[in-house]
C-alpha positions in Angstrom: 1.1 219.6 114.5 2.4 221.5 117.4 1.6 224.9 117.8 4.6 227.3 119.6 4.5 230.7 120.7 5.6 233.9 118.8 8.9 234.0 120.7 10.0 230.3 120.1 8.9 231.2 116.5 11.6 233.6 116.6 13.8 231.3 118.2 13.6 228.7 115.7 13.8 231.0 112.8 17.1 232.3 114.2 18.2 228.8 114.8 17.3 228.0 111.0 18.9 230.9 109.5 21.6 232.0 111.9 22.9 228.6 113.3 26.3 230.1 112.1 26.1 232.6 114.4 27.8 230.5 117.1 31.2 231.5 116.0 34.7 230.0 117.1 35.0 227.4 114.4 37.5 226.7 112.3 36.8 226.2 108.2 38.3 222.7 107.0 39.9 222.4 103.6 39.6 225.7 101.1 42.3 224.4 99.0 45.7 223.4 99.1 47.4 226.4 97.6 44.9 229.2 99.8 46.9 231.9 101.3 45.8 233.3 104.6 46.0 236.5 105.6 46.7 236.7 109.2 45.8 240.3 110.0 42.7 240.5 108.5 38.8 240.1 109.3 36.3 239.8 106.9 32.5 241.1 107.5 30.0 239.8 104.4 29.3 236.8 102.2 30.0 237.9 98.7 33.7 239.1 99.7 34.6 235.9 101.3 32.9 233.9 98.1 35.2 235.9 96.0 38.5 235.8 98.0 37.7 231.8 98.7 37.7 231.7 94.5 40.8 233.4 93.8 42.7 231.6 96.5 43.6 234.2 99.3 41.3 234.1 102.5 41.2 236.0 105.7 42.4 234.3 109.1 38.9 235.3 110.6 35.4 236.3 108.9 31.8 236.8 109.8 29.0 235.7 107.3 25.9 233.9 107.1 27.4 230.5 107.2 24.1 228.4 108.2 22.4 229.4 104.7 25.4 228.3 102.7 26.6 224.8 102.7 29.9 225.5 100.6 31.2 227.8 103.2 31.9 224.8 105.7 34.9 224.0 103.6 36.4 227.7 103.8 39.9 228.1 105.3 39.0 230.8 107.6 38.3 231.1 111.4 34.4 231.7 111.4 33.4 234.3 113.8 29.6 233.4 113.1 27.3 235.9 111.3 27.7 239.7 110.9 24.4 240.1 113.5 27.0 238.5 116.2 29.8 240.7 115.9 28.2 243.7 115.3 25.5 243.4 117.9 25.4 240.4 120.1 28.9 240.3 121.0 30.5 243.6 119.7 33.9 242.7 121.8 34.9 240.1 119.4 36.5 242.2 116.6 38.0 244.7 119.4 39.7 241.5 121.0 41.2 240.5 117.8 42.6 243.4 117.3 44.1 243.8 120.8 45.3 240.2 121.4 45.6 238.7 118.0 47.2 241.1 115.7 44.3 242.1 113.5 45.3 245.2 111.6 42.8 245.0 108.4 39.3 244.9 108.2 37.2 244.4 104.7 33.4 244.6 104.5 31.3 244.9 101.7 28.2 247.1 100.7 25.4 245.5 99.1 22.6 248.2 100.2 20.5 245.9 102.4 22.8 243.3 103.7 19.9 240.8 105.4 16.2 240.7 105.0 15.8 239.1 108.5 17.9 241.5 110.4 16.4 244.5 108.1 18.1 247.4 109.8 21.6 246.0 110.3 24.6 247.6 108.2 28.1 246.1 108.4 29.2 249.8 108.6 28.5 249.4 111.9 31.8 248.2 112.8 33.1 251.7 112.3 31.8 252.6 115.8 32.8 249.3 117.4 36.7 249.6 116.3 37.0 253.3 117.0 39.9 254.7 118.3 41.6 251.1 117.6 44.7 251.1 115.1 43.1 249.2 112.4 42.3 249.9 108.4 38.8 249.4 107.2 38.0 248.9 103.3 34.8 248.7 101.8 33.7 247.1 98.5 30.6 248.1 96.6 28.4 245.9 95.2 25.4 247.9 95.2 25.5 248.2 91.3 26.1 244.6 90.6 29.0 242.0 91.6 31.4 242.3 88.6 33.2 245.7 89.6 33.5 244.3 93.5 34.9 241.2 92.0 37.7 242.8 90.3 38.5 245.6 92.7 38.6 243.0 95.7 40.7 240.4 93.7 43.1 243.0 93.0 43.2 244.2 96.7 44.3 240.6 97.1 46.8 240.7 94.9 44.9 238.7 92.5 43.7 241.1 89.6 44.1 238.4 87.0 42.1 235.7 88.6 39.7 238.5 89.6 39.1 239.7 85.9 38.5 236.0 84.7 36.1 235.0 88.0 34.2 238.8 86.9 34.2 237.6 83.0 32.9 234.3 84.0 30.2 235.2 86.5 28.9 237.7 84.3 28.4 235.4 81.3 27.0 232.8 83.3 24.7 234.9 85.3 23.3 236.4 82.1 22.3 233.2 80.9 20.7 232.3 84.2 18.5 235.6 84.1 18.0 234.7 80.6 16.8 231.3 81.3 14.4 232.7 84.5 12.4 234.7 81.3 11.9 231.2 79.9 9.9 229.5 83.0 5.9 229.6 82.3 4.3 232.5 84.4 1.2 232.2 86.6 2.6 229.0 89.1 1.3 229.4 92.6 4.2 228.5 95.1 4.4 227.6 98.9 7.8 227.5 100.5 8.1 225.8 103.8 11.0 225.2 106.5 10.2 222.4 108.3 12.4 220.4 111.2 11.6 218.4 114.1 11.8 219.8 117.8 13.2 217.9 120.7 10.2 216.2 121.3 10.1 214.6 117.8 7.2 217.1 116.8 6.7 218.7 113.1 7.5 222.0 113.3 6.4 224.1 109.9 7.2 227.5 109.1 5.8 229.4 105.9 7.8 231.7 104.0 6.0 234.9 103.7 5.8 237.3 100.6 8.5 239.4 99.5 11.3 237.5 101.2 14.4 235.6 99.9 12.5 233.3 97.3 10.3 235.9 96.1 13.0 238.5 95.4 15.8 236.1 93.8 13.2 233.4 92.0 9.4 233.9 92.1 9.4 237.4 91.1 11.3 236.8 88.0 9.5 233.5 87.4 6.4 235.5 87.4 4.8 233.0 90.2 3.1 233.9 93.1 3.6 233.2 96.7 0.5 232.1 98.3 1.7 231.3 101.6 -0.7 233.7 103.2 -3.6 231.7 102.7 -2.1 229.2 105.1 -2.0 232.1 107.9 -5.2 231.2 109.7 -3.9 232.8 113.0 -3.0 236.1 111.2 0.3 235.8 112.8 3.0 238.3 112.5 5.2 237.5 109.3 7.5 240.6 109.8 10.6 238.3 110.0 10.0 236.7 106.9 8.0 233.5 108.5 4.8 232.3 110.4 3.8 229.1 111.7 1.7 226.8 110.2 0.0 224.3 112.4 -2.6 223.0 109.9 -1.8 221.8 106.6 -5.4 221.5 105.1 -5.8 225.2 104.2 -3.5 224.4 101.4 -6.6 223.2 99.7 -7.1 227.3 100.0 -3.8 228.1 98.7 -4.2 225.6 95.6 -0.1 225.7 94.9 1.3 224.2 91.7 4.6 223.8 93.7 5.4 223.1 97.2 9.1 223.9 98.2 10.8 222.6 101.0 13.9 223.3 103.2 14.9 222.1 106.2 16.8 219.0 107.9 16.0 215.8 106.0 13.8 214.3 108.9 11.5 217.3 109.0 11.2 217.1 105.1 10.3 213.5 105.2 7.9 213.9 107.9 5.8 216.6 106.4 5.8 214.8 102.9 4.3 211.8 104.9 1.9 214.3 106.4 0.9 215.4 102.9 0.5 211.7 101.9 -2.2 211.1 105.1 -4.0 213.9 104.0 -4.3 213.1 100.5 -6.0 210.0 101.5 -8.2 211.2 104.1 -9.2 214.5 102.4 -10.4 214.4 98.4 -10.0 218.0 98.1 -6.2 218.1 99.4 -5.4 215.3 97.0 -6.5 217.4 94.3 -4.3 220.1 95.1 -1.7 220.3 92.0 1.4 220.3 93.7 0.1 217.3 95.4 -1.6 215.4 92.6 1.5 216.2 90.3 4.1 215.3 92.7 5.6 218.8 92.3 7.4 218.9 95.6 10.9 220.3 95.4 12.8 219.1 98.5 16.4 219.7 97.1 16.5 223.0 95.5 19.6 225.1 96.9 18.7 227.8 99.6 20.3 230.7 97.6 20.2 234.2 99.3 22.4 236.0 96.6 25.4 235.4 98.8 27.3 232.8 96.6 29.0 234.6 93.6 30.8 232.0 91.8 28.2 229.6 92.3 25.2 231.7 92.2 24.2 231.4 88.3 24.5 227.4 88.8 21.7 227.4 91.6 19.6 229.9 89.6 19.5 227.1 86.9 18.7 224.5 89.1 15.1 226.3 90.2 14.9 227.0 86.6 15.1 223.6 85.7 12.7 222.4 88.2 9.9 225.1 87.3 10.3 224.2 83.9 9.3 220.4 84.5 6.3 221.5 86.2 5.1 222.9 83.1 
């Protein structure tokens, strides 16, 4: 497989994780009865998902769209990701205040907002709009989602719907979290993001330990991310990923499960590589994930931003992991 420079790895990671940072796109659909707040900007994922669910959306919103397929249908004008409006193009929201009549900004406080841009804080908007005639409202999700769901829904004039959503979420999340405890512990896992570059070369990135998959799924499953066995070049993985240019060290990692994310063409190509290596390398063929065909290529990419469907996504992961027992 082709090896690329570290700077290019960063570019590609940004392309994978923050493709939604381009901005200036209009969400289609979103439901016939959605009310649009013409003077409002949202910054954050959870608040946008809750607003979409109760049927009141801001005209403009910055969120991590590229990691969130459902958001394609949201009836809002997408400003890109928060990293774009808070750091890359800081004039985006001030321009909306000056030229488009924006009077209200709503943000969420979830503690650490993003593992990839670890130091970003949505409260950076205060300095960006300092001196502007705009109201900023913050909803606190640090201690869980239920309180935030109800308070935001009340702010949007949908308190009844918000209470119903909060109760439904609490019940379903409790079930999902309980189901996570039923997964047999001790599984070894590798998570790949794979895609093709412009020259049709396969590019593979491995997700490092203590990133989203570990924090949301593997830790609770009692599973272990063994990806570092493939980091034969000792590449920097502080951004959550490192490049894998040789798949044969999978024999050392010896995973029980391999998880694939990325475009379909990339996932198809890496599975073809697995087949070739299994035919030519007896040890590779003995890898449990290869031998037992425990390769997941359709699990939802979930980073905790989807409130309404989060429990369902967790249950899909649980179902797959339990099928490998």
